[in-house]
FIKOLBA-789166 format. One record per residue (C-alpha): residue in one letter; x, y, z. Coordinates in steps of 0.001 Angstrom, whole numbers, padded with zeros to 6 digits, always signed. Example, Ala and Ser with C-alpha at 12.3 -4.5 7.8 and 13.67 -1.06 7.14 Angstrom:
2
A+012300-004500+007800/S+013670-001060+007140/
This chain:
590
M+016399-036163+006921/K+016213-038664+004140/K+019651-040091+005019/I+020313-042363+008010/F+023257-041301+010156/I+024873-044750+010462/A+024603-045332+006729/M+026177-041979+006069/M+029174-042863+008222/A+029913-045784+005970/M+029196-043958+002742/A+030826-040579+003449/A+033334-039599+000822/F+036375-038187+002616/A+039160-037069+000324/A+041895-036059+002789/C+042362-038694+005503/A+046084-037994+005688/T+045798-034255+006001/E+048075-033964+009034/D+050879-035820+007221/T+050496-033503+004226/L+050777-030390+006389/V+053460-031866+008638/A+051872-030553+011828/P+051077-032126+015199/K+047536-032967+016239/G+045779-030507+018484/E+042272-030561+019897/A+039634-032278+017767/I+037500-030114+015498/T+033875-030292+016621/F+030634-028644+015592/G+027974-027102+017762/N+025070-024697+018188/A+023891-024914+014584/F+021182-022276+014137/I+018779-021557+011307/D+018578-017830+010666/N+014976-016591+010369/A+013747-020166+010604/T+010129-021135+010389/K+008081-024223+011007/A+009250-027422+009347/I+008654-027957+005675/D+009698-031589+005565/G+010939-032539+009030/T+014504-031467+008258/Y+014207-029073+011162/T+011488-028117+013609/N+010330-024996+015350/I+009015-026213+018672/A+008405-023900+021608/G+011399-024115+023917/D+013565-025896+021352/A+013262-023808+018201/N+015278-024389+015056/E+016299-027927+015931/L+018279-029215+013007/K+018742-032969+012692/A+021829-033193+010484/F+023929-031407+007897/N+026848-032141+005594/V+030096-030310+006215/Y+032887-029267+003841/G+036207-027850+004984/T+039741-026843+004075/V+042873-025963+005993/K+045752-023738+004850/N+049141-023905+006593/T+051719-021144+007062/E+053231-021988+003669/S+049812-021499+001990/V+049406-025162+001229/V+045663-025971+001119/A+044162-029364+001905/N+040594-030622+001987/I+039674-032031+005412/F+035867-032462+005149/N+034091-033391+001945/G+030351-033706+002586/L+030737-035607+005831/E+027452-035853+007742/V+027288-034233+011164/A+024265-035288+013212/K+022843-034479+016604/Q+023089-037216+019228/N+022193-036706+022876/G+022365-032943+022438/A+025807-032888+020751/W+026821-032591+017090/V+028989-035608+016166/Y+030533-037209+013118/D+032311-040519+012430/E+035378-040782+014680/A+037334-042337+011814/Y+037306-038938+010110/T+038168-036788+013129/Q+040140-033664+012243/Y+042212-031520+014619/W+043052-027892+015193/V+046632-026900+014340/A+048034-023619+015572/N+048724-020925+012945/N+046717-022712+010242/T+043583-021184+008719/Y+040317-023085+008304/N+037266-022647+006098/F+034019-024537+006662/A+030722-024784+004801/A+027595-026747+005699/V+024687-027793+003487/V+021268-029248+004242/N+019794-030967+001170/G+020736-030218-002434/T+023495-031757-004569/V+026874-030090-004058/T+029499-029520-006734/P+032881-029054-004995/G+035656-026810-006296/V+039318-027738-006620/D+039795-027332-002876/G+036688-029374-002057/M+034583-026421-000875/P+031130-026055-002490/V+030971-023908-005617/A+027438-024856-006685/I+024379-026568-005226/A+021757-028166-007484/Y+018195-028234-006171/D+014981-029945-007233/A+011731-028433-005881/T+009623-031464-006858/Q+007023-032354-004258/A+007102-035797-002708/A+004034-038045-002815/D+002754-036400+000376/G+003310-032927-001097/T+006372-032042+001005/Q+009603-030519-000285/D+013164-030479+000999/D+014297-027138+002400/L+017762-025980+001310/L+020054-024409+003929/Y+023622-023152+003676/A+026185-021821+006166/E+029815-020701+006071/V+032497-020080+008688/L+035599-018738+006925/G+039137-017829+007917/V+039149-019167+011508/N+041526-020985+013843/Y+040284-022067+017257/A+043477-023957+018246/N+044298-021479+021007/N+040685-021087+022110/V+039153-024459+021414/Q+035422-024296+020701/P+032961-025912+018323/V+032502-024489+014847/K+029117-022777+015059/F+027039-022531+011894/T+024234-020078+011252/F+022219-021459+008364/N+020453-019254+005831/H+017561-020238+003614/L+018554-020443-000047/L+014881-020765-001033/S+011763-018625-000818/K+008561-019720+000872/M+004924-019052+000037/K+001470-019576+001466/V-001986-018554+000238/T-004633-016726+002283/V-008224-016051+001247/K-010330-013235+002717/N-014086-013287+002272/Q-015151-009650+001933/M-018644-010484+000722/Q-021142-007769+001605/N-024606-008659+002868/G-023719-012332+002957/N-026797-013338+004966/G-025171-016588+005997/N-023755-017352+002546/S-020182-018610+002314/Y-017318-019768+000110/K-015145-022855-000009/V-011787-022547-001788/K-010273-025855-002841/G-007392-027227-004840/V-005059-024237-004568/K-002163-024541-007008/V+000655-022375-008283/L+001269-023006-011974/D+004538-022858-013926/A+006956-022597-010988/T+010642-023296-011615/K+011340-026931-010765/T+015139-027258-010858/A+017976-024786-010569/T+021565-024397-009422/Y+022806-021995-006760/D+026168-020363-007454/V+027863-020356-004041/V+030672-018050-005128/N+028454-015340-006631/K+025494-015954-004280/A+023054-016183-007185/W+020531-018619-008632/G+020358-019799-012236/T+017430-021762-013661/D+017065-024361-016396/N+013482-023447-017403/T+012035-026737-016162/K+008572-025976-014769/H+006080-027728-012489/N+002855-027043-010630/V+002928-026695-006842/T-000055-027861-004764/F-001107-026068-001567/G-004195-028064-000631/H-007431-026402+000461/I-008194-023173+002296/V-009160-023781+005927/S-010464-021390+008557/V-007721-019972+010732/G-007667-022078+013894/A-009711-024923+012376/N-009112-028310+014015/S-008983-030171+010716/V-006785-029217+007796/E-007839-032025+005488/D-011039-030478+004120/A-011781-027031+002779/K-013640-024991+005380/K-016517-022647+004636/L-015511-019021+004966/E-018380-016909+006212/M-018625-013191+005484/G-015583-011392+006928/A-013677-014626+007611/T-010077-015391+006671/G-008581-018765+005786/E-005138-020116+004942/S-003874-022864+002671/N-003290-026220+004325/Y+000398-026004+003541/E+003295-023667+002855/R+005513-024437-000123/L+009072-023695-001214/F+010110-021849-004372/I+013399-021297-006129/P+014330-017587-005943/E+013785-015891-009284/E+013430-012413-010764/G+009953-011817-012175/A+008767-015413-011952/A+005752-015683-014297/L+003452-017658-012025/K-000294-018111-011873/I-002479-019172-008958/S-005347-021547-009663/I-008214-021893-007188/D-011489-023814-007261/V-014293-021818-005640/E-017631-023093-004358/Y-020343-020586-003408/Y-022926-021743-000843/V-026231-020074+000007/Q-028122-020681+003213/N-031479-022390+002868/K-033889-019900+004444/V-036269-022702+005442/A-035084-023987+008793/N-034554-027658+009541/A-036592-029355+012255/D-033883-028555+014809/G-033843-024881+013843/T-030576-025015+011905/H-030189-024007+008278/T-028613-026106+005527/D-025991-024621+003205/V-026702-025408-000438/L-024081-025328-003205/N-025140-022519-005558/D-022220-022174-007951/S-018677-023399-008543/Y-015915-022189-010807/N-012165-022168-011364/K-010203-018923-011316/V-006625-018464-012526/L-004893-015305-011290/D-001668-013673-012400/A+000917-014056-009644/T+004042-012793-011414/H+006506-011917-008694/T+010174-011723-007777/F+011131-014294-005144/V+014115-013547-002905/A+015985-016164-000879/G+015010-016284+002773/R+011772-014380+002309/A+008280-015711+002877/Y+005310-014471+000888/N+001646-014644+001743/F-000442-014307-001418/V-003835-012965-000362/I-006934-013494-002479/T-009962-011340-001677/L-013382-012678-002600/G-016275-010248-002924/N-019928-010818-003692/P-020715-013469-006314/G-020317-012001-009767/E-017794-009451-008532/P-014129-009805-009476/I-011722-011732-007301/T-009104-009301-006051/F-005597-010387-005298/A-002868-009070-003074/V+000217-010224-001213/E+001126-009668+002412/D+004170-010642+004434/I+004418-013193+007235/T+006717-012905+010195/D+008541-016250+010348/W+011070-015348+007681/V+012433-011993+006565/E+009396-009796+005993/E+008534-008184+002694/D+005394-006418+001510/V+004483-007739-001890/I+001160-007308-003656/V-000060-008992-006818/G-001232-006282-009205/V+001249-003985-007509/K+004987-003481-007860/V+006735-002032-004833/V+009621-000154-006428/D+011052+001106-003143/E+009878+002465+000197/T+008165+005505-001339/N+007220+004425-004879/I+004526+001882-005735/E+003252+000911-009192/I-000234-000492-009844/Y-001025-002367-013046/S-004364-004169-012559/E-007828-003916-011028/E-006696-006248-008233/G-003950-003781-007383/L-006374-000854-007303/R-008725-002732-004991/W-005811-003617-002699/F-004848+000074-002650/A-008397+001071-001692/D-008524-001581+001031/Q-005224-000402+002541/V-006532+003148+002869/N-010062+002265+003976/S-008922-000209+006617/G-006510+002327+008100/A-003513+000116+007288/D-001730+002848+005294/T-002482+006478+004402/F+000493+006400+001977/A+001791+009680+003391/G+005071+010516+001669/K+004515+007803-000947/T+003696+007958-004655/I+001261+005545-006304/K+001661+005275-010088/L-000557+003574-012659/T+001378+001656-015292/N-001607+000350-017304/D-005064+001390-018428/I-007487-000385-016066/T-011108-001409-016618/L-013142-001921-013452/T-015698-004733-013511/N-018040-004074-010571/L-019066-001514-007996/W-016180+000512-006598/T-015781+001439-002939/P-014329+004981-002856/I-010792+005340-001499/G-011008+007143+001842/V-013838+006640+004316/E-012739+009133+007003/R-011298+012610+006721/V-007933+011834+008318/A-007142+008362+009645/K-008681+006442+006758/S-008011+008746+003826/F-005263+009092+001214/H-002329+011375+002146/G+000139+010584-000654/T+000502+011297-004379/F-001535+009381-006947/D-000039+009709-010456/G-002089+008108-013231/Q+000733+008724-015750/D-002009+009600-018296/H-003574+006144-018077/T-007346+005640-018180/I-009605+004045-015571/S-012788+002869-017290/N-016216+001790-016019/L-015919+003345-012563/K-019255+002719-010827/V-019946+004163-007383/N-023156+004072-005365/S-022496+005762-002026/T-024470+007803+000467/D-021581+010218+001030/E-018211+011123-000528/A-018832+009359-003843/G-016030+009100-006404/F-012873+007181-007214/F-011518+008811-004052/G-014063+009437-001287/Y-012274+011480+001351/N-008887+012751+000203/W-006989+014630+002888/K-003763+016361+001847/G-003319+013998-001089/N-002129+014961-004558/I-003967+013413-007516/K-002726+013963-011040/N-002446+012720-014616/V-005364+010302-014628/K-008268+009892-017064/F-011709+008465-016367/D-014062+007185-019052/N-017621+005875-018697/A-017867+006631-014977/N-021234+006483-013230/I-021218+008178-009820/V-024341+008099-007643/G-024444+009666-004183/A-026386+011786-001747/H-023720+014312-000754/Y-020253+015292-002078/A-019778+013578-005436/G-017156+013834-008175/V-015653+011310-010557/V-012113+011894-009253/V-012822+012902-005620/G-015957+013305-003546/W-014344+015449-000833/A-010829+016873-001347/D-009470+018598+001750/G-006089+020340+001767/A-006198+021653+005337/Q-008757+019832+007431/N-009938+021499+010660/G-008148+024765+009962/G-004658+023297+009752/E-001870+024456+007471/N-002686+024829+003755/T+000291+023699+001666/R-001258+023787-001822/W-002328+020193-002349/S-003818+019657-005780/V-005950+017717-008213/E-004158+018295-011498/N-004387+017175-015123/C-007360+014867-014490/H-009879+014277-017260/V-013418+012876-017374/T-015369+011741-020457/N-018651+009928-021171/S-019737+009987-017540/T-022567+010864-015166/V-022598+012282-011647/T-025965+012138-009862/V-026654+013429-006362/A-030216+012819-005224/A-032115+015389-003174/V-034054+013742-000377/N-034140+016101+002601/N-032059+018133+005011/D-028898+019252+003241/L-028609+016405+000765/G-028440+016427-003015/D-025576+018936-003212/K-021894+019447-003934/A-021439+017668-007282/G-018758+018198-009928/A-017183+016221-012739/I-013749+016350-011100/V-014362+017149-007395/G-017574+017437-005389/Y-016241+019516-002492/A-012807+021164-002877/Y-011548+022794+000308/A-008157+024551+000495/I-006960+022690-002583/D-006054+023584-006185/V-007814+022006-009169/L-005614+022680-012186/G-005530+021712-015863/C-008499+019336-015645/S-011213+018758-018241/V-014660+017251-018743/A-016558+016279-021910/T-019738+014380-022800/T-020805+014257-019183/T-024019+014985-017245/I-024047+016263-013664/K-027357+016294-011796/A-027914+017648-008281/Y-030218+019816-006196/R-027678+022585-005616/D-023953+023419-005661/L-023074+021762-008960/G-020332+022703-011397/G-018637+021425-014501/I-015327+021030-012636/V-016133+021287-008894/G-019367+021543-006941/I-017979+023851-004232/L-014617+025633-004051/N-014190+026757-000471/T-011715+028258+002021/K-011587+029917+005400/N-008943+031503+007625/L-005757+031969+005569/H-006310+028990+003299/T-006405+029318-000466/A-008196+027337-003177/L-008082+027670-006955/V-009696+026300-010109/D-007713+027303-013177/N-006719+026228-016693/C-009614+023756-016747/V-011767+023004-019801/V-015489+022313-019967/G-015750+020568-023343/N-018557+019488-025623/D-021810+017971-024388/V-021440+018821-020714/T-024848+019287-019061/L-025599+020553-015554/I-029119+019577-014476/V-030668+021225-011432/D-032936+018688-009755/N-035451+020716-007747/S-038024+017950-007558/V-037504+017990-003779/N-037046+021703-003063/Y-036503+021304+000650/N-035012+024817+000948/N-037898+026385-000959/Y-035649+028250-003365/T-037434+030785-005576/A-034511+032048-007689/Q-032199+030138-009994/S-029168+031767-008414/Q-029948+030065-005121/Y-029117+026673-006623/N-025469+027664-007148/V-024793+026164-010557/N-021918+027280-012800/H-019597+026137-015549/Y-016453+025646-013404/A-017402+025937-009723/G-021029+025772-008632/R-020385+027745-005460/V-017314+029708-004364/G-016878+030297-000646/G-014250+032231+001299/T-012266+035278+000288/K-009274+033286-000915/A-011167+030844-003162/T-010573+031768-006806/V-011911+030686-010184/G-009007+031682-012424/S-009084+033366-015818/G-007466+030434-017598/N-010588+028282-017633/S-012516+027815-020884/G-015703+026304-022306/E-019297+026305-021149/A-021778+023747-019972/T-025469+023563-020811/I-027403+024439-017649/V-030899+023018-017261/F-033289+024079-014483/
């Protein structure tokens, strides 16, 4: 605490020393305070409270406000910001201001840690002003509030027990190095700052809401250090696959749609391949740059946010996401993503799309029962890792709705399941456009989905679909090498099993493969009782299907053996249907 207990005794403003005379009531047992607890507390921000194993949530002091109402509804103020502090395990205040329980009266109490209180007519807090300015050492004062209303312990004397709630939000920054083929190369992330945060505001105690005055400041977080590092003073090198956290956590005033930005300074180090005399290798600074990322977000009181920045290979975009931490009330929040509710998620940037892909591919979330919606056109800037790397556990199970937005510059280079989605198992994909896509693979390739499976391993077929998806100005290339490669290529889907492909289109696009290639899907397939359908799709102008038989490992002698067609290259199973509503033709080149 910034106040000294003894000094506070002398300075405390106490407006109702003669309360008992006013209420004409005898003294009872003294009013005391005890067992003050911080709800969802976390480690100390400024030393106001601690979180030590075995003695968690140890608060040092707080200021108490209180009123009493007698049986004739006369109200008097009995505490007006008096400091209560912990001494020898007990919460005490200046004996000169001792108040007492009186039977049949009703008491209200409030307690505040930090902030500037505006009292109402009865002396209880109605507003608390707060300044988030960092001290010279970077720390901030946490702001806590508690109420105990409508009580009388005269007949069951006990301390007034406060449970404090955080009136602020908290934030930290984590960096993940997802560099591929790092070969000993590493990053340092330094000087992490949040720009344009709200500096001062007032909390309305009555309406439980914050107002702001538009005063802004920048909040410093220090460097990124390796998790578990002994020193937190210097930025630590993050090797490939490593994760680091900011030196510090910082406090923010709760705000709807706070227009923040995160600034980071990045240093990229390469390992000198020539060994030193002792056999070690020296890291050499190769490049450095500053990156400012959009971190617009709604901050809620009592919630802690972990803003996660994902670094890829040099020259690739920095992706950005937000995860929760467990000390405070948890909330999943992702930059580039708006979580509307438990089942609806909106994505509005490349960073959000890359977070989405990472969630699926890591097995963190299949998004079963959830809908992902695009709210912006998105241009991708580097190689894309297809969404879905396994048929079930690490594939997409939800609904992806592009809302007629366009994803441009999709570039995929994958050995299997190449496309915006790789494996898609029982997932609906609809209303999305792709322009200037370049898909390269060895097996199962389509701009929208490499492998779309509506009933994997013979399970129930419930008519999952790829619908109203459109591809323009693109290429799909599947290279024939040997042994069942170079096949199953389509503009929309490479391999469509037990799934409907409806109302899709392709124009100004070239598809090249050894066999099983079609303008819409490479293979449409079913077995057992499953059904599959391609219908109401359009093969537009300048669509070319090129049969690459430069490596004719099956020794085909007839063109029909290559399975190439305008809508579906090959149709398998009795319940797979190319409908009559399709239109247009591709140019087929052998």
